ROFI-386019 format. One record per residue (C-alpha): residue in one letter; y, x, z. Coordinates in steps of 0.2 Angstrom, whole numbers. Each point is the difference from the previous one (the first is absolute). Example, Ala and Ser with C-alpha at 12.3 -4.5 7.8 and 13.67 -1.06 7.14 Angstrom:
<pts>
<pt marfi="A" v="-22" u="62" w="39"/>
<pt marfi="S" v="17" u="6" w="-3"/>
</pts>
This chain:
<pts>
<pt marfi="M" v="1063" u="832" w="269"/>
<pt marfi="K" v="5" u="-17" w="5"/>
<pt marfi="K" v="-14" u="-14" w="1"/>
<pt marfi="L" v="2" u="-17" w="-5"/>
<pt marfi="F" v="-14" u="-13" w="2"/>
<pt marfi="I" v="-3" u="-15" w="-14"/>
<pt marfi="A" v="-9" u="-14" w="8"/>
<pt marfi="S" v="-10" u="-6" w="-14"/>
<pt marfi="G" v="-16" u="3" w="-7"/>
<pt marfi="N" v="3" u="-8" w="-16"/>
<pt marfi="A" v="0" u="14" w="-14"/>
<pt marfi="H" v="11" u="-8" w="-12"/>
<pt marfi="K" v="14" u="-3" w="14"/>
<pt marfi="L" v="-2" u="18" w="5"/>
<pt marfi="E" v="1" u="7" w="-17"/>
<pt marfi="E" v="16" u="-10" w="-3"/>
<pt marfi="I" v="8" u="6" w="17"/>
<pt marfi="R" v="-3" u="17" w="-3"/>
<pt marfi="D" v="8" u="-1" w="-18"/>
<pt marfi="I" v="14" u="-9" w="6"/>
<pt marfi="L" v="3" u="13" w="15"/>
<pt marfi="R" v="-2" u="13" w="-13"/>
<pt marfi="R" v="14" u="-8" w="-13"/>
<pt marfi="N" v="12" u="0" w="17"/>
<pt marfi="G" v="-1" u="19" w="5"/>
<pt marfi="I" v="-13" u="-4" w="14"/>
<pt marfi="E" v="-12" u="13" w="-6"/>
<pt marfi="N" v="0" u="15" w="15"/>
<pt marfi="I" v="-13" u="-13" w="14"/>
<pt marfi="E" v="-16" u="-2" w="2"/>
<pt marfi="I" v="-6" u="-18" w="-3"/>
<pt marfi="I" v="-15" u="-6" w="11"/>
<pt marfi="C" v="-8" u="-17" w="-1"/>
<pt marfi="P" v="-15" u="-9" w="7"/>
<pt marfi="K" v="-14" u="9" w="-8"/>
<pt marfi="D" v="8" u="15" w="5"/>
<pt marfi="I" v="-5" u="-3" w="20"/>
<pt marfi="D" v="-15" u="-6" w="9"/>
<pt marfi="C" v="3" u="-16" w="4"/>
<pt marfi="K" v="-11" u="-14" w="-1"/>
<pt marfi="Q" v="10" u="-14" w="3"/>
<pt marfi="E" v="13" u="-11" w="-9"/>
<pt marfi="P" v="16" u="-7" w="6"/>
<pt marfi="V" v="0" u="-19" w="1"/>
<pt marfi="E" v="14" u="-8" w="-12"/>
<pt marfi="D" v="3" u="-17" w="8"/>
<pt marfi="G" v="18" u="0" w="-1"/>
<pt marfi="T" v="9" u="-14" w="-7"/>
<pt marfi="T" v="13" u="9" w="-12"/>
<pt marfi="F" v="-1" u="16" w="-9"/>
<pt marfi="E" v="11" u="9" w="14"/>
<pt marfi="E" v="-13" u="-4" w="13"/>
<pt marfi="N" v="-15" u="5" w="-10"/>
<pt marfi="A" v="9" u="16" w="-6"/>
<pt marfi="Y" v="3" u="4" w="18"/>
<pt marfi="I" v="-19" u="-4" w="6"/>
<pt marfi="K" v="-6" u="13" w="-12"/>
<pt marfi="A" v="13" u="13" w="3"/>
<pt marfi="R" v="-2" u="-1" w="20"/>
<pt marfi="F" v="-17" u="1" w="-3"/>
<pt marfi="Y" v="-2" u="17" w="-7"/>
<pt marfi="H" v="15" u="6" w="7"/>
<pt marfi="D" v="-8" u="-2" w="17"/>
<pt marfi="I" v="-16" u="10" w="-7"/>
<pt marfi="V" v="11" u="15" w="-11"/>
<pt marfi="N" v="14" u="3" w="12"/>
<pt marfi="I" v="12" u="3" w="-18"/>
<pt marfi="P" v="12" u="-9" w="-10"/>
<pt marfi="T" v="-8" u="-14" w="-6"/>
<pt marfi="I" v="4" u="-14" w="-15"/>
<pt marfi="A" v="-10" u="-14" w="-3"/>
<pt marfi="D" v="4" u="-16" w="-11"/>
<pt marfi="D" v="-5" u="-17" w="-3"/>
<pt marfi="S" v="3" u="-7" w="-17"/>
<pt marfi="G" v="-3" u="-15" w="-11"/>
<pt marfi="I" v="3" u="-13" w="-14"/>
<pt marfi="C" v="11" u="-14" w="6"/>
<pt marfi="I" v="-1" u="-14" w="-14"/>
<pt marfi="D" v="15" u="-12" w="0"/>
<pt marfi="Y" v="-13" u="-14" w="-6"/>
<pt marfi="L" v="-11" u="2" w="16"/>
<pt marfi="D" v="13" u="0" w="11"/>
<pt marfi="G" v="0" u="18" w="2"/>
<pt marfi="K" v="-17" u="3" w="1"/>
<pt marfi="P" v="-13" u="8" w="1"/>
<pt marfi="G" v="13" u="12" w="7"/>
<pt marfi="I" v="-6" u="10" w="16"/>
<pt marfi="H" v="-19" u="-7" w="-4"/>
<pt marfi="S" v="2" u="8" w="-20"/>
<pt marfi="A" v="-15" u="12" w="4"/>
<pt marfi="R" v="-10" u="-14" w="8"/>
<pt marfi="F" v="5" u="-14" w="-12"/>
<pt marfi="L" v="-15" u="-6" w="-8"/>
<pt marfi="P" v="-13" u="12" w="9"/>
<pt marfi="E" v="-15" u="-4" w="-10"/>
<pt marfi="M" v="10" u="7" w="-17"/>
<pt marfi="N" v="4" u="17" w="-6"/>
<pt marfi="Y" v="18" u="1" w="-6"/>
<pt marfi="A" v="-3" u="-4" w="-17"/>
<pt marfi="Q" v="-7" u="-15" w="5"/>
<pt marfi="K" v="15" u="-2" w="11"/>
<pt marfi="C" v="10" u="1" w="-13"/>
<pt marfi="D" v="-8" u="-11" w="-13"/>
<pt marfi="F" v="-2" u="-14" w="14"/>
<pt marfi="I" v="21" u="1" w="3"/>
<pt marfi="V" v="4" u="-1" w="-17"/>
<pt marfi="D" v="-12" u="-15" w="-5"/>
<pt marfi="M" v="5" u="-8" w="15"/>
<pt marfi="M" v="20" u="2" w="-7"/>
<pt marfi="K" v="-4" u="-3" w="-18"/>
<pt marfi="D" v="11" u="-16" w="-1"/>
<pt marfi="V" v="12" u="6" w="14"/>
<pt marfi="T" v="18" u="5" w="-6"/>
<pt marfi="R" v="6" u="5" w="17"/>
<pt marfi="R" v="-8" u="18" w="-1"/>
<pt marfi="G" v="11" u="8" w="10"/>
<pt marfi="A" v="-8" u="16" w="11"/>
<pt marfi="Q" v="4" u="16" w="12"/>
<pt marfi="F" v="-10" u="15" w="4"/>
<pt marfi="V" v="6" u="2" w="18"/>
<pt marfi="D" v="-5" u="19" w="10"/>
<pt marfi="C" v="6" u="2" w="17"/>
<pt marfi="L" v="-3" u="18" w="6"/>
<pt marfi="C" v="-1" u="5" w="17"/>
<pt marfi="F" v="3" u="18" w="8"/>
<pt marfi="I" v="-1" u="5" w="16"/>
<pt marfi="D" v="9" u="18" w="2"/>
<pt marfi="K" v="-3" u="15" w="9"/>
<pt marfi="N" v="10" u="-7" w="14"/>
<pt marfi="N" v="-12" u="-18" w="1"/>
<pt marfi="E" v="16" u="-8" w="-7"/>
<pt marfi="V" v="-5" u="-15" w="-11"/>
<pt marfi="N" v="9" u="-5" w="-16"/>
<pt marfi="Y" v="-3" u="-11" w="-16"/>
<pt marfi="Y" v="4" u="1" w="-18"/>
<pt marfi="M" v="-2" u="-15" w="-12"/>
<pt marfi="G" v="-2" u="0" w="-18"/>
<pt marfi="I" v="0" u="-14" w="-11"/>
<pt marfi="N" v="-3" u="-2" w="-17"/>
<pt marfi="E" v="4" u="-17" w="-11"/>
<pt marfi="G" v="-11" u="-5" w="-13"/>
<pt marfi="E" v="-11" u="-16" w="-6"/>
<pt marfi="I" v="-18" u="-4" w="-2"/>
<pt marfi="A" v="-5" u="4" w="-19"/>
<pt marfi="Q" v="-7" u="-11" w="-11"/>
<pt marfi="S" v="-17" u="11" w="-1"/>
<pt marfi="P" v="-5" u="16" w="7"/>
<pt marfi="A" v="6" u="16" w="-10"/>
<pt marfi="G" v="-2" u="19" w="2"/>
<pt marfi="E" v="-11" u="13" w="5"/>
<pt marfi="K" v="13" u="10" w="11"/>
<pt marfi="G" v="0" u="-10" w="19"/>
<pt marfi="F" v="-10" u="-7" w="13"/>
<pt marfi="G" v="-2" u="-13" w="10"/>
<pt marfi="Y" v="12" u="-14" w="-7"/>
<pt marfi="D" v="12" u="11" w="-11"/>
<pt marfi="P" v="-9" u="-8" w="-16"/>
<pt marfi="I" v="7" u="-17" w="3"/>
<pt marfi="F" v="17" u="7" w="8"/>
<pt marfi="L" v="12" u="-2" w="-16"/>
<pt marfi="I" v="16" u="8" w="0"/>
<pt marfi="P" v="13" u="-11" w="-10"/>
<pt marfi="A" v="11" u="14" w="-5"/>
<pt marfi="Y" v="-14" u="10" w="-8"/>
<pt marfi="G" v="-10" u="-14" w="-5"/>
<pt marfi="K" v="-16" u="9" w="7"/>
<pt marfi="T" v="-13" u="0" w="15"/>
<pt marfi="E" v="2" u="14" w="11"/>
<pt marfi="A" v="-17" u="4" w="-4"/>
<pt marfi="E" v="7" u="3" w="-20"/>
<pt marfi="L" v="15" u="8" w="9"/>
<pt marfi="G" v="-11" u="14" w="9"/>
<pt marfi="E" v="5" u="12" w="13"/>
<pt marfi="E" v="15" u="6" w="-10"/>
<pt marfi="Y" v="8" u="-16" w="5"/>
<pt marfi="K" v="-9" u="-4" w="17"/>
<pt marfi="N" v="3" u="16" w="9"/>
<pt marfi="E" v="19" u="-1" w="-5"/>
<pt marfi="Y" v="3" u="-20" w="2"/>
<pt marfi="S" v="-14" u="-9" w="9"/>
<pt marfi="H" v="1" u="-7" w="16"/>
<pt marfi="R" v="-8" u="15" w="9"/>
<pt marfi="A" v="11" u="12" w="-10"/>
<pt marfi="K" v="15" u="-10" w="6"/>
<pt marfi="A" v="-7" u="0" w="19"/>
<pt marfi="L" v="-5" u="19" w="-1"/>
<pt marfi="K" v="17" u="6" w="-9"/>
<pt marfi="K" v="9" u="-9" w="16"/>
<pt marfi="W" v="-12" u="8" w="12"/>
<pt marfi="I" v="3" u="18" w="-8"/>
<pt marfi="V" v="19" u="-1" w="2"/>
<pt marfi="D" v="-1" u="-4" w="18"/>
<pt marfi="A" v="-16" u="7" w="6"/>
<pt marfi="K" v="3" u="18" w="-7"/>
<pt marfi="D" v="5" u="8" w="15"/>
<pt marfi="K" v="-10" u="-9" w="10"/>
<pt marfi="L" v="-18" u="7" w="-3"/>
</pts>
């Protein structure tokens, strides 16, 4: 059986990736993640772009496990904040949990009309021949007037999809695993990479 290393310790993200792969016919592979290997170190994500951080994670783990590896770096880019927090989304307002971060952003933007935002995901894949490829997924939306929904994580409760009038946390996995930024990046990878595992 072919093996694939997914360079993430985020349980929500791993569940999402596994489901997206299943939905797109990628089932007969063994998925390995950081908790499955004896590694006490973690990569230092000190890149300045989504691509650089995704590569840092993919290269770090690929050099340890020596099997095809995917890593992604993602974040929310808010127009009003000139694209921030972007690559720093996970480390934005580190003293707060995600519910508090969402409340903070909504409160900061309560009188703002420029509410556009993007969820961005860059996936880096190092294949069986040690070749590096990138796949980008972007989902356009807006910052909601207030958090809503229980079916997401991170910034999902404040990321409004105008066509549905609901946040990603309200739309849940049926929407996210088909149309989210991560789903878009993974679908590109699946089309390109099924013969490179």
